[in-house]
N, C-alpha and C positions, 0 to 999 in steps of 0.2 A: 709776770709782766704782761700787760695788755699790748695789743698790736699798735695802739696809739697812746701817746703819753705826753705829758707836759715837760718832760725832761729828756735828756740824752744819757744813755747808760753805756758802760763798758764792762764786759765780762771777761775774765781771764780764764782761758782753758789750760794754759801752761804758764808758769811764772819763773821757771828756773833758767840757768845759764845754758850755754851751748852744749855742754856735756852732762846736763842734769838727767838723772834717772828718777830721782825722788819727786821733783816738782815739775818736770816736763819742760820742753822748750817753749819759749814765749810765743803764744798765739792768742789774740784777743779779739772780741767781737764788739763793735760799736753799733748800738741800736738807736736810730734817729727817732725823732718825735712821731714820724708817720709809720714807724715800724720797720723801715728798711734796715737791713743788717749788712754791715761791712766788716771784713776781717782786716786787722792790722797784722801783717805778716802771716806766713803760711808755711811753717817749718816742717821738718820731716815727720814729726809726731802729730801734726794737725789733723790728718784724716781720721786717725783713731780718737783723738781728743774730742772732735766734734761728734763723732758717732757715739762715743760714750756719754756725751751730754744730751743726746737725743736730737741732734740737728743733722740734716742732710746738706750736701753741697748745694742743692737747689734752693735751700732756704737763704742762701747768701746772695745779696744784691751785687756786691763788688769786693775787690781786693785793693788794699793800700799796702805798698811794699816800701820799707825803709832802706834796705840795702840787700845786696846779694851775698849771703852766706847760707850754708845749708840749714841752720836752725831757724832761718827766716823765709826760705823759698823752696825747700825741697818737697813740700807738699803741693806746690803749684801744678806740677805735671799731672798728678792724680786729679786735682780739681778741674784742670782744663779738659782732660780726656773725658771725664764723667759728664761734665756739662755739655760737651760737644756731641757725645754719642748716645747718652742715656736720657730717657724721659723719666721723670719722677713725679708722682701724684699728678698735679695739673700743669706742671712746668715741662714743656716740650724740650727735647734736645735741641741745642742751637743749630746743629747741622740739618735739622728738619723744620727749621723756621721758628724755633723757640727763642726766647730772649738771650742775648749774649750777656754774660756777667761783665760788669764794669771793671776797669783796671786803672789804677792811679799809682804813679811813682814819678819822682824826678826823672827827667829824660836821660840823664847820665846813668841813673840806676836801671832804668828800663833797658838800656842797651846791654848791660851786663846780665840782666835777667834773661833776655832773649838768647844771649850766648850760652846760658845754662840750659834753657829749655829747648833750643833749636835741634839738638841731636835727636830728640824724640818727636817734637811737634811739627817739624818741617816736612815730614813724610806724608804729605797729602797729594793726591793726583788732581791735576787740573783738567783732565780729559783730552789734553793735547800732547801727551807723552812726557810731560814734566812730572816726575815722581817726587819732587822736593818743593812743592809750591806753597807749603804751609808757612804762615807768618803769625806773629802774635795776634794780629787783627782777625785771623780766622777763628780764634778761640775767645777773644775778649773785645769788648767795646773799649778801645784804648782812648782815654780822655786826655786831651791836650791842656796845657796850662792856660788860664785866663789872664795871668800876669806873671812877669818874671823880674828878678833883680839881677843885674849884671854880675859877671864873675868877680871874685876877690882874689883869694890865694890860688884857686884852681881854675882850669880852663872852662869849667861848666858854670851854669848860672848859680849864683849864691842861693837863690830860692826860687821856687815856682809855686804859684797859687792855683788851686783847682776848685771849681764850683760845678756841681752836678747833682741833680735830684735831691736838693735840700742839704747836701753836704758841702761845707766849705773848709778846705784844709790847705795849710801852707807846708810844703816840704822844704826845710832849710838845712843846708849842708852843716854837718857837725864834724868833729875831729874823732874819727874812729881809727881805722888803719890808714896811715899816711899814704896819700895818693889814690885812695879808693873812694869812689862816690858812695856817700852815706848821708842819711838825713834824719833829723828830728822832725816831729810833726807838731803843728799848731792847729788844733781842732777848734773851729769856731763854735762856741756854745751859747752865744748871745751878744747883745749890744751892751757895751760898757759906757764909753763916752761917745757913742755913735759908731757908724760903720767904719770910720777910719781908725777906731781903737776898739776892736772887738774883744769881748771876753773869750778866753781860750782855755782849753785843757791841753797840757803840754806832754809830749811823749818823746823820750830820748832816742828810741831805736837802740842803737849801741853807740856809745861815745864817752869820751873823757869829760870831766866836770869843767864846765865853763861858768865859773862862779859869777863873774861880772854880768854875763848875759842873763843867767837865771835870776839874779837880783833885779836886773833892769825890767824884766817882764812881770815881776811879782804882783804889782798892783792890778793887773788885768788877768791874772792866771787863777783859775779856780782850784786846780790840782795839777801836780807834777807826777809823772811816772819816770823814774830814772833807773837805768841798769846799774848794778852794784856788784863789786867784787871786794873781798876782804884780803886779797893777795896783791901785794905791791910788786909785780913782776916787771922785768926790763921791757921797755917798749909798751907801756901800759896803753890799752885800747878801750878800757871800760871805766865806769865811774868808781874809782877807788874810794872806799868808805871813809878813810881819813879826810879826804877832801870834801866829801858830802857832809861829814860831821862838822866841818868848819864853815858851812854855809850860814848866812844870817838866820836867826830864829824864825823870821817871817816866812822864809822859804821852806825851812825844815818842817814846819807844822803843816804845810800843804803837800809834802812830798811822800810818795809811796815808793819803796825800793822794790825792784823786780830783777829778773835775770841774775839771781843770786846763786851761790853754790849750794850743794846738797848738805853741807855742814853748817847751814844757817843757824841752827839752834845754839851753836857754840857762841854766837855773837848776838843773840836776841836781846840779852839784858842791855848791852851797849847801844844797840839800835833803838830800843824803846826809850832809853834814858835820853837820847838825843832828840826824841820827839817824832821820829819817823814811824810811818805805818809800813807794814810788810805785805806785799802781794803774794797770795797763795792761789792755787787752782780753785776755781769755783767762786772766787770773790767777785762781787758786782759793785760798781761805783756809779754814783750819780755825778756826771761830769759838770753839770750846771752848779749844783750845790757844793761839789767837791767832797762829798761824804760817801762812806761805804754803806751799801744797802744790805748786802748779804756777805 
């Protein structure tokens, strides 16, 4: 892929569920038209996944986080420390004046991410005797929302919209673990009926199937990526395949399942019969056309 392109791409480094060993925990890279690279989530396997694919942390412009679970955020400590303290190629360490990586998440998610990172990242000295001066802003250029939607079922904003460096993304709360901040993503990939109705690529993060919502956004969605489980366990927190299978055909033909279990091959005939595509590590998608490239 060239550094500049007419499209926006997404590459999956890992495509498996939280406990996957075969397919790896989900970590994906969005490359914008100008070549800037953003990670969607940064789980515990992300440092090794990117290294194996030939990328350094300094190649990443920013992080987009959907929610705070280990398979989505446990690689962030590694990322933050390396970018803060180490210089790589022509990119200076941020502590020495180099660029800070960008950080985007819903504000309620951001609070939980900092709770996770603080036991490590807060131990910076300010020169005045404070040995715990570190904040998220010491390590990241934390981007605030350009627009918000007021709360619905939960005390935090229903959605927050971010615009920075050519990226436009809506973080919209979904139903994952009850009471826990968690968001799906709507990545702006072009104009459909104008700026008030942008064409989007949709990313579930982790969440149960909201069939009515998925159907409602289908006309302006180029591609969906939905987490998937084939296990109907009590207190379901993921996209149970039976419910994905029941989605309208117009949605199914645009949908890629990810975050699946390692026994995926047992279900492949049923998945493909329903018209879904299957995300695997190394796959690359054109988010504008909604088509797989690699």
